[in-house]
C-alpha positions in Angstrom: 8.8 -33.2 -5.4 6.8 -30.2 -4.1 8.1 -27.0 -5.9 7.5 -24.1 -3.6 7.4 -21.6 -6.5 4.2 -19.8 -6.5 2.0 -20.4 -9.7 -0.9 -18.3 -8.9 -1.0 -14.4 -8.5 -3.9 -13.1 -6.4 -4.5 -9.3 -6.2 -6.4 -7.5 -3.7 -8.0 -4.6 -5.3 -10.8 -2.0 -4.2 -11.4 1.7 -3.7 -9.2 3.5 -1.1 -9.5 2.7 2.5 -11.5 -0.3 2.4 -9.2 -2.6 4.2 -7.1 -4.0 1.5 -3.9 -3.8 3.5 -5.4 -5.3 6.7 -6.6 -8.2 4.7 -3.3 -8.7 3.1 -1.5 -8.7 6.5 -4.1 -11.2 7.8 -3.8 -13.7 4.9 0.0 -13.4 4.9 0.2 -13.9 8.7 2.3 -11.0 9.6 2.4 -7.2 9.4 4.0 -6.2 6.1 1.6 -3.6 4.6 0.9 -0.3 6.5 -2.6 0.0 7.9 -3.8 3.3 8.4 -7.3 5.1 8.6 -6.1 7.8 6.3 -7.0 6.9 2.6 -3.9 6.5 0.2 -1.3 5.0 2.3 -0.6 2.2 0.1 1.1 3.6 -3.0 3.2 0.8 -4.4 2.3 -2.8 -4.9 3.4 -5.1 -2.1 3.6 -8.9 -2.6 4.2 -12.0 -0.4 4.3 -15.6 -0.9 1.4 -17.4 1.0 0.7 -20.9 1.2 -2.7 -22.4 1.9 -2.7 -26.3 2.3 0.0 -27.4 -0.3 -0.7 -24.5 -2.5 1.6 -21.6 -2.8 0.5 -18.3 -4.3 1.6 -14.7 -4.6 -0.5 -12.2 -3.0 -0.5 -8.7 -4.0 -1.6 -5.7 -2.0 -2.5 -2.7 -4.2 -3.4 0.9 -3.7 -6.9 2.2 -3.8 -8.3 2.6 -7.3 -10.1 5.9 -7.3 -12.4 7.6 -9.8 -12.1 10.2 -12.3 -10.5 13.7 -11.5 -7.5 11.9 -9.7 -4.3 13.7 -8.9 -1.0 12.5 -10.4 -0.2 10.2 -7.3 -3.5 8.7 -7.4 -3.0 8.2 -11.2 0.3 6.3 -10.4 -1.5 4.1 -7.7 -4.3 3.5 -10.2 -1.8 2.4 -12.8 0.0 0.1 -10.3 -3.3 -1.5 -9.3 -4.3 -2.0 -13.0 -0.9 -3.6 -13.8 -1.6 -6.1 -10.7 -5.0 -6.8 -12.1 -3.6 -7.7 -15.5 -0.8 -9.9 -14.1 -3.1 -11.6 -11.6 -4.8 -14.9 -12.0 -7.5 -14.2 -9.2 -9.0 -10.9 -7.9 -10.1 -10.3 -4.3 -12.6 -7.4 -4.8 -12.9 -5.6 -1.3 -15.7 -3.6 -0.4 -16.7 -1.7 2.8 -20.0 -3.0 4.5 -20.0 0.1 6.7 -20.2 2.5 4.0 -22.1 0.2 1.5 -21.5 0.1 -2.2 -20.3 3.2 -3.7 -20.5 4.4 -7.4 -16.8 3.7 -7.5 -17.3 0.2 -6.4 -19.8 -0.2 -9.2 -17.4 1.0 -11.6 -14.6 -1.2 -10.5 -16.8 -4.1 -10.6 -17.6 -3.5 -14.3 -13.8 -3.2 -14.9 -13.2 -6.4 -13.0 -15.9 -8.2 -15.1 -14.1 -7.2 -18.3 -10.9 -8.8 -17.0 -12.4 -12.3 -17.5 -10.7 -13.5 -14.3 -12.2 -15.2 -11.2 -13.3 -12.5 -8.7 -13.9 -13.2 -5.2 -16.0 -10.5 -3.4 -14.7 -9.7 0.1 -17.1 -7.8 2.2 -14.9 -6.1 4.8 -15.8 -3.9 8.0 -19.0 -5.9 8.6 -18.6 -6.3 12.4 -18.7 -2.4 12.7 -22.0 -0.7 13.6 -23.4 1.5 10.9 
């Protein structure tokens, strides 16, 4: 008997405005997360159950993880994203090809390596001209 209960948690992580919510909506197959050009729109973690093949998993959209000197709201977003990181089995690390790697991306990559979990690098916005 196939149990539809998700057994794998997948978190989409990255700095603000790299396209995490757009990727989430695309993978889920419907518009659940708000997508906007203004950074910081996603503040709470959003989840949806996805099925690829016969494998269900829970996909998590997280707010952008920003660097040092963040305001209180950004600190809350960072905590929520870090909680998703801790609770996830697989991490989708989204970077923006248009802007290139930033020091914030590099800092986040070091943090993800320390999590000792599978990390899939997702290069987004590659179709746009520089």
